C-alpha positions in Angstrom: 136.4 95.3 136.1 138.9 98.1 136.3 138.2 101.8 136.9 137.1 103.5 133.8 135.8 100.6 131.8 132.3 101.7 132.5 130.7 98.3 131.7 132.0 98.2 128.0 130.6 95.7 125.9 132.2 92.4 127.1 133.9 89.7 124.9 132.0 86.3 124.5 134.1 84.9 127.5 132.9 87.6 129.9 130.7 86.3 132.7 127.5 88.4 132.9 127.0 87.3 136.5 130.0 89.4 137.5 128.3 92.5 136.0 125.1 91.7 137.9 127.0 91.3 141.2 128.5 94.8 140.6 125.1 96.2 140.0 123.7 94.5 143.0 126.5 95.3 145.4 128.8 97.9 144.1 129.3 101.0 146.1 127.3 103.9 144.9 129.4 107.1 144.9 127.3 109.5 142.7 123.8 109.8 141.1 122.7 112.4 138.6 119.7 112.8 136.2 120.2 111.3 132.7 120.1 114.2 130.1 116.9 114.3 128.3 115.0 112.2 130.8 112.8 113.2 133.7 113.2 110.1 135.9 116.1 108.0 134.9 119.4 108.6 136.7 122.9 107.8 136.0 124.5 106.1 138.9 128.3 106.1 139.5 129.6 102.9 140.9 133.0 103.0 142.6 135.8 101.5 140.5 133.3 100.0 138.0 131.8 102.7 135.9 128.0 103.5 135.6 124.6 102.2 135.7 121.1 103.5 134.8 118.6 103.6 137.7 114.9 103.6 136.9 112.8 104.1 140.2 109.6 102.2 140.5 106.6 104.2 139.8 108.7 107.2 138.5 106.9 107.5 135.2 103.2 108.4 135.3 101.0 105.7 133.9 104.1 103.7 132.8 105.6 102.7 136.1 103.2 100.2 137.5 105.2 97.1 136.5 108.5 98.7 135.6 110.6 96.6 137.8 109.0 93.2 136.7 109.0 94.1 133.1 112.7 95.1 132.9 113.6 91.8 134.7 111.2 89.9 132.4 112.9 91.3 129.4 116.3 90.1 130.6 114.8 86.7 131.5 113.6 86.3 127.8 116.9 87.5 126.5 118.9 85.1 128.6 116.6 82.1 127.9 117.1 82.7 124.1 120.7 83.6 124.4 120.2 86.8 122.3 122.7 89.1 124.2 120.7 92.1 123.2 119.6 93.4 126.6 122.1 95.0 129.1 122.3 93.3 132.5 119.7 94.6 134.9 118.9 93.9 138.6 116.6 95.1 141.2 118.1 97.5 143.6 117.1 100.2 146.2 119.1 103.4 146.1 118.7 106.2 148.6 115.4 104.7 149.8 114.0 104.3 146.2 113.3 100.7 144.7 113.9 100.3 141.1 116.0 98.7 138.5 119.8 99.3 138.0 120.9 98.5 134.4 124.4 98.3 132.9 125.4 101.5 131.2 126.6 100.9 127.6 129.4 103.5 127.2 129.6 103.7 123.4 126.0 103.1 122.4 123.4 105.8 121.8 119.8 105.8 120.9 119.3 105.6 117.2 117.5 108.9 117.2 120.8 110.5 118.2 122.3 109.5 114.8 119.3 110.2 112.7 120.3 112.3 109.7 124.0 112.3 110.7 125.4 109.2 109.0 124.6 105.6 108.1 121.1 104.4 109.1 121.0 101.7 111.8 119.8 99.2 109.0 123.3 99.7 107.4 125.1 99.1 110.7 123.7 96.1 112.4 124.0 92.5 111.1 121.0 90.6 109.7 121.7 88.0 112.5 121.1 90.6 115.2 118.2 92.1 113.5 116.5 88.8 113.2 117.1 88.1 117.0 115.6 91.6 117.8 112.7 91.0 115.6 112.0 87.6 117.4 112.2 89.2 120.8 109.9 92.1 119.8 107.4 89.6 118.3 107.4 87.5 121.5 106.6 90.5 123.7 104.4 92.2 121.2 106.7 95.2 121.4 104.5 98.3 121.3 107.1 101.1 121.4 110.3 100.0 119.6 110.9 103.3 117.8 114.2 105.3 117.3 114.6 106.3 121.0 114.1 102.8 122.3 117.1 101.0 121.0 120.7 101.8 121.1 123.4 101.5 118.4 127.1 101.0 118.9 128.4 102.2 115.5 132.0 101.0 116.2 131.1 97.5 117.3 128.1 97.3 115.0 125.8 96.2 117.9 122.3 96.8 118.8 120.9 97.0 122.4 117.1 96.8 123.3 116.1 99.2 126.2 113.1 100.8 127.9 111.0 97.7 128.8 108.0 99.6 130.5 104.3 99.1 130.3 104.1 100.8 127.0 106.7 98.5 125.3 104.7 95.5 126.6 101.7 96.8 124.6 99.4 94.2 126.1 99.7 95.9 129.5 99.1 99.6 128.4 96.8 98.9 125.6 98.8 101.1 123.0 100.7 99.8 120.1 103.0 101.9 118.0 104.8 98.8 116.9 108.5 97.8 116.4 110.6 99.2 113.6 113.0 96.3 114.0 110.2 93.7 113.4 109.0 95.6 110.5 112.4 95.7 108.9 113.0 92.1 109.6 109.7 91.1 108.0 110.5 93.4 105.0 113.7 91.6 104.4 112.2 88.2 105.0 114.1 87.5 108.1 111.4 85.5 109.7 112.6 81.9 109.8 113.8 80.5 113.1 116.6 77.8 112.9 116.6 74.6 115.0 119.1 76.1 117.5 116.7 78.9 118.3 113.7 76.6 118.3 115.4 74.6 121.1 115.9 78.0 123.0 112.2 78.8 122.6 111.3 75.5 124.3 113.7 76.6 127.1 111.9 79.9 127.3 108.4 78.3 127.4 109.6 76.1 130.3 111.1 79.1 132.0 107.9 81.2 131.8 105.9 78.2 133.2 108.2 78.2 136.2 108.0 81.9 136.7 104.1 81.7 136.6 104.4 79.3 139.5 107.4 81.1 141.4 107.7 84.7 140.3 110.4 85.8 142.7 112.9 86.1 139.7 110.8 89.1 138.7 111.1 90.7 142.0 107.6 89.8 143.4 106.1 87.2 145.5 102.8 87.2 143.6 102.1 88.2 140.0 99.0 90.5 139.3 96.6 89.3 136.8 98.0 91.6 134.1 101.5 90.0 134.3 100.0 86.4 134.5 98.1 87.1 131.3 101.2 88.7 129.6 103.4 85.7 130.5 100.8 83.4 129.2 100.6 85.2 125.9 104.4 85.3 125.5 104.6 81.6 126.2 101.9 81.1 123.5 103.8 82.9 121.0 107.0 81.1 121.9 105.2 77.7 121.4 103.7 78.7 118.1 107.1 79.9 116.8 108.7 76.7 117.9 106.0 74.6 116.0 106.1 76.7 112.8 109.7 77.8 112.8 108.5 81.2 111.7 107.8 84.6 113.1 104.1 85.2 112.1 103.8 88.9 112.9 
């Protein structure tokens, strides 16, 4: 990836593993606070753009499982082949452990566009909306509001971000819901095709594996809260596979 590209959205042929390698091993040459955020930093990676660093435990009451949940979100995205969540890895920077996520150059939180142009519902495709709704249904998304998804107006893409304890509402106990899931239900985009059903089976098997060997989530042992969460996501995946419907 050449200098100045800044992790721009890759074509279908792009290998996400190369992005993960950059995030894991790229030379850090700068770090500054992300505007409007109290704990998230923008990290400059030599010759390869930027990443977003979220330190473990940096957010009061929402940082207990930040690393594991960010990695879990990407595991689900990969298993279902959704391509909705930027690549993310576990990394220690300046003595702080956390997650480093690919910085999407041209995408902004929907809240930045609010009242200044077409609504996100007019920008993204129904296919991407249905995928995002499935993801949010599976994780029982508790905080998918205007600040917690990105819109790339030029490429007409949506990206899902901020997978903390509050987003996984079964961890935090709060549930403000998902605007994406609500809109998909309103449009009747609740049917899952055979290809996605096969991906749900892959996800179910993957979660079973992680429950036994959780190193992929950056931990040797899962606390009871995360074991319960993974079990519930697996149950919803199996139910959706059987019915072919999102039943939110």
